[in-house]
C-alpha positions in Angstrom: 101.9 43.9 99.9 100.8 44.4 96.4 100.2 48.3 95.0 98.5 48.6 92.6 98.4 51.6 90.1 96.5 54.3 91.6 97.3 53.3 95.3 99.6 56.1 95.2 97.3 59.1 96.4 98.5 60.2 94.0 96.8 61.4 90.2 96.9 58.4 88.3 99.6 57.9 86.0 96.7 55.9 83.1 93.6 57.0 82.6 91.2 54.1 83.2 88.7 55.4 80.2 90.8 55.1 77.7 92.0 51.7 78.5 88.8 49.9 77.2 88.7 49.8 73.5 89.5 47.1 71.9 91.7 46.6 68.8 90.3 44.3 66.4 94.0 43.5 64.1 93.9 41.7 61.2 97.0 39.3 62.0 96.6 39.2 65.6 94.1 40.6 67.8 95.8 43.0 70.3 94.4 44.9 73.0 94.4 49.3 71.2 97.4 51.2 73.1 97.3 52.4 75.9 97.9 55.8 77.4 99.1 57.0 80.6 99.9 60.5 81.6 103.6 61.7 81.9 103.6 62.2 85.2 102.1 65.3 86.1 102.1 66.8 83.1 99.4 66.8 80.8 100.8 65.3 77.6 99.5 61.7 76.9 101.9 58.7 76.2 101.8 55.3 74.7 102.2 52.3 77.5 105.0 51.6 75.8 107.6 54.0 74.4 109.8 53.3 70.8 113.9 52.7 72.1 115.6 53.3 69.6 119.2 52.4 70.4 119.4 49.8 67.7 118.4 51.9 64.6 121.6 52.3 62.9 123.9 49.6 64.8 122.0 46.4 65.2 118.9 47.4 63.0 119.8 48.6 59.2 117.5 52.1 58.2 115.0 49.8 56.1 113.9 47.6 59.6 114.3 50.4 61.6 111.4 52.2 59.1 109.7 48.5 59.5 109.8 48.7 63.5 109.3 52.7 63.3 105.5 52.0 60.8 104.4 49.3 62.5 104.5 50.5 66.2 103.2 53.7 64.9 100.1 52.0 63.5 99.3 50.0 66.9 99.4 53.2 68.8 103.1 53.7 70.1 103.0 57.5 69.5 106.2 57.8 72.1 109.7 57.6 70.3 113.2 57.7 72.3 116.1 58.1 71.1 119.2 59.8 72.3 122.7 61.9 69.9 124.9 59.8 71.0 123.5 56.4 69.5 125.1 54.9 68.7 129.0 56.4 68.9 130.7 53.4 70.9 130.4 51.0 68.1 133.4 51.7 65.0 132.6 53.8 62.8 129.8 55.9 64.1 129.7 59.7 64.9 126.9 59.5 66.7 123.6 61.0 65.9 122.7 57.8 63.6 119.8 56.9 65.2 118.1 60.3 65.0 118.7 60.3 61.6 117.0 57.8 60.3 114.1 58.9 62.8 114.1 62.2 61.0 113.8 60.2 57.0 111.7 58.6 58.8 109.1 62.0 60.3 110.4 63.0 56.3 109.1 60.2 54.2 106.2 60.0 56.7 103.8 63.1 55.8 101.8 64.6 59.1 103.2 61.9 61.3 105.3 64.7 63.8 102.3 66.2 64.9 101.1 62.7 65.8 104.2 61.6 68.1 105.8 62.6 70.9 109.8 62.7 70.4 112.2 62.7 73.0 116.1 63.0 72.7 118.6 63.2 75.2 122.2 65.4 75.6 124.9 64.8 77.6 126.9 62.7 76.2 130.5 62.7 74.1 130.0 64.4 70.6 133.4 65.6 69.0 137.1 65.5 71.0 136.8 69.0 71.7 136.9 69.9 76.0 133.1 71.5 75.4 131.2 69.0 73.3 130.0 67.1 76.2 128.4 67.5 79.7 125.6 70.1 80.6 127.1 73.1 80.3 124.6 76.4 78.5 127.5 76.0 75.3 127.3 72.5 74.8 123.7 72.1 75.6 122.5 74.6 73.2 125.5 73.7 70.6 123.9 69.6 70.5 120.3 70.5 70.7 120.5 72.7 67.4 122.7 69.5 66.0 119.6 67.0 67.3 117.1 69.9 65.5 119.0 69.0 62.4 119.0 65.3 61.9 115.8 64.7 63.5 114.2 67.0 60.4 111.6 68.4 63.1 111.6 72.9 65.3 110.7 71.5 68.6 111.5 68.3 71.1 108.8 67.2 73.3 111.0 65.6 75.8 114.3 66.9 76.1 116.3 64.3 78.8 119.3 64.6 80.5 121.4 61.9 79.4 123.3 61.0 82.7 124.5 63.7 85.9 127.2 66.5 84.8 129.4 66.7 88.3 131.1 69.4 86.9 128.1 71.6 85.8 126.6 73.2 88.7 122.5 72.2 87.7 120.8 75.5 88.1 122.9 76.5 85.3 122.1 73.3 83.2 118.3 74.3 84.2 118.0 77.6 83.3 119.6 76.6 80.0 116.7 74.1 79.9 113.7 76.6 80.5 115.3 78.7 78.1 114.6 76.5 75.6 111.6 75.6 76.8 110.6 79.7 76.6 111.7 79.8 73.6 108.7 77.4 72.2 112.0 74.5 71.0 111.3 71.9 73.8 107.3 71.2 75.6 109.1 68.8 78.5 112.6 68.4 80.3 113.6 64.9 81.9 116.3 63.3 83.3 118.0 59.5 82.9 120.1 57.4 85.3 120.5 60.8 88.2 120.4 59.1 91.5 117.8 60.4 94.2 119.7 62.8 95.6 120.7 64.3 92.5 116.9 64.4 91.5 115.8 66.0 94.3 118.7 68.8 94.1 117.2 69.2 90.8 113.5 69.3 91.4 114.6 72.0 94.4 116.5 73.9 92.6 114.0 74.2 89.7 111.5 75.6 92.7 114.1 78.1 94.3 115.0 80.0 90.7 111.1 78.9 89.1 112.4 77.1 86.8 111.3 73.9 84.3 111.4 70.5 86.4 111.6 67.3 85.2 108.4 65.7 84.5 110.1 62.3 84.1 113.1 60.1 84.8 114.4 57.0 83.1 116.0 54.7 85.3 117.4 51.2 84.2 114.5 49.4 86.2 113.4 45.3 85.4 112.9 42.2 87.5 116.3 40.7 88.0 117.3 45.0 88.9 114.6 46.6 91.1 116.9 47.6 94.5 118.5 50.4 91.9 115.2 52.0 91.2 112.5 51.1 94.6 115.5 51.9 96.7 114.8 55.5 96.9 113.7 57.1 93.6 110.4 54.8 93.8 110.1 57.3 96.9 111.1 60.4 95.3 108.9 59.7 91.9 105.6 59.1 94.0 106.1 62.6 96.3 106.1 64.8 93.5 104.4 62.8 90.9 107.6 62.4 88.2 106.8 60.1 85.1 109.3 56.6 85.5 109.9 56.0 82.2 111.6 52.3 82.8 114.8 51.4 80.2 116.3 47.9 80.0 112.6 46.4 80.8 114.2 42.9 79.3 117.9 42.5 80.8 119.1 43.5 77.8 117.4 40.6 76.5 117.4 38.4 79.7 114.4 38.0 80.7 113.0 36.9 76.8 114.3 33.4 78.7 116.7 33.1 75.6 119.9 33.1 77.9 119.8 29.5 80.4 122.6 28.7 82.9 124.4 26.3 81.4 123.8 26.7 78.0 126.0 28.2 75.8 125.3 31.9 74.7 123.4 31.9 70.9 126.0 33.0 68.1 125.4 36.8 67.3 123.6 37.4 70.4 123.9 40.6 72.4 125.2 38.3 74.9 128.4 37.7 73.7 129.6 41.5 73.6 127.6 42.3 76.8 128.8 41.2 80.4 125.9 42.5 81.8 124.2 39.9 80.6 126.8 37.2 81.4 126.3 38.3 85.3 122.6 37.8 84.9 123.2 33.9 83.6 125.8 33.6 86.6 123.9 34.8 89.0 121.9 32.4 91.4 119.0 35.1 92.2 118.5 36.7 88.6 118.6 32.6 87.9 115.2 31.9 90.4 114.0 34.9 88.5 113.9 33.8 85.0 112.6 30.1 86.4 109.4 32.1 88.4 108.9 34.2 85.3 108.8 31.5 82.6 106.8 29.3 84.5 104.4 32.2 85.4 104.3 33.0 81.8 103.3 28.8 80.5 100.9 28.5 83.0 99.5 32.3 81.6 100.2 31.4 77.8 102.1 33.6 77.4 106.2 35.0 77.1 108.5 35.7 79.7 109.3 39.6 77.5 105.1 39.9 78.2 104.7 38.8 81.6 108.2 41.2 82.8 106.5 43.6 80.6 103.1 43.6 82.1 105.5 43.1 85.9 106.6 46.7 85.3 103.4 48.2 83.8 101.8 47.1 86.6 104.2 49.6 88.9 102.8 52.6 90.8 104.5 55.5 88.6 105.8 53.6 85.1 104.5 55.9 82.6 106.0 54.1 79.8 108.4 51.2 79.3 110.9 52.1 77.4 111.3 49.0 74.4 113.6 48.6 72.2 112.6 45.6 69.1 114.5 45.2 66.1 112.6 42.8 64.6 108.9 43.3 63.6 108.4 39.7 65.4 109.9 41.3 68.7 108.1 44.4 68.3 104.6 42.5 68.1 105.7 40.6 70.8 106.4 43.5 73.4 102.6 44.8 71.8 101.1 41.5 73.0 102.2 42.5 76.9 98.9 44.7 76.7 96.9 41.6 76.7 98.6 40.2 79.2 96.4 40.5 83.1 98.4 40.0 86.1 96.3 39.2 89.4 97.5 39.6 92.5 98.8 36.9 93.5 100.5 36.4 90.0 102.0 39.6 91.3 103.0 38.3 94.4 104.6 35.6 93.2 107.1 37.5 90.8 108.2 39.8 94.3 108.5 36.4 96.2 111.1 35.8 93.3 112.7 38.7 92.6 112.8 41.0 95.7 115.7 43.3 96.2 117.1 42.1 93.4 120.2 44.3 94.4 122.0 44.1 90.9 125.4 46.5 91.2 
């Protein structure tokens, strides 16, 4: 049974009237960007969100600027980062991605007002006990530093990167509510919350009359469906929470460049990513990929475009977070807006991928 986007009886998260403009690009004909409401909020975001985890990690500053410029010119108005990016890399203290975006905004006058800027708080930004978490103290400290790095005086969407079991959710929400009341934050969201944690937060916001989440970022893609669809999807539908899936291409696995029985491309993310290696070794993931590759051939498209197109057809999805580090990858991702998946295409993808139980 295929549920189309408007079939939830909710206010659809996208606006039909925004979809029918044509875009005539010189190098490549692309449809104009589609904009959707972020959950129940009145804010409109592009159907693709520019994820910036690679900035200052696998993409240097010049490459990052180039990708941001093209994304902006092509109508992507939604940019997502986090304060910790990319402090898992030796010599990277975190804050690097935010700083690159801040520099880009300074060099491109007048763009800040046109962009929905999202960042996150929770991870460790130092070695003192209060340098991480979702306490009032850490949020206030981390938020000021994010503003400074981003070179802005407000954040459009401030998100909790993952839960903090050591801080009561009402303390966290009250701290975020204060930032909204002070005019520093427009909307709040969360990431990596389980369904019960999301419900608990929505309940606390209601009970204490505090600002509440408009969005969630779950890991969600064709080979990783169960974690979101089992419980979270129903909660998001019921409460009008906008869904902003990250890892829509499963770390590159769904591009089709990693196949069972073949060596890993040198210098690729799969060489260091246990997750991609798990997908490669997994028969069910391979069946999904085979079906995806076959369908993309029939559509004269690419696996990544069809995988993104599938995600954007899912109910409640406001925007898919892409993480291209080159112009070529970005252009391929943007072309997913031209992929038209009929209900039998969606049914085929459902058949091969339903119940992708990866943990």
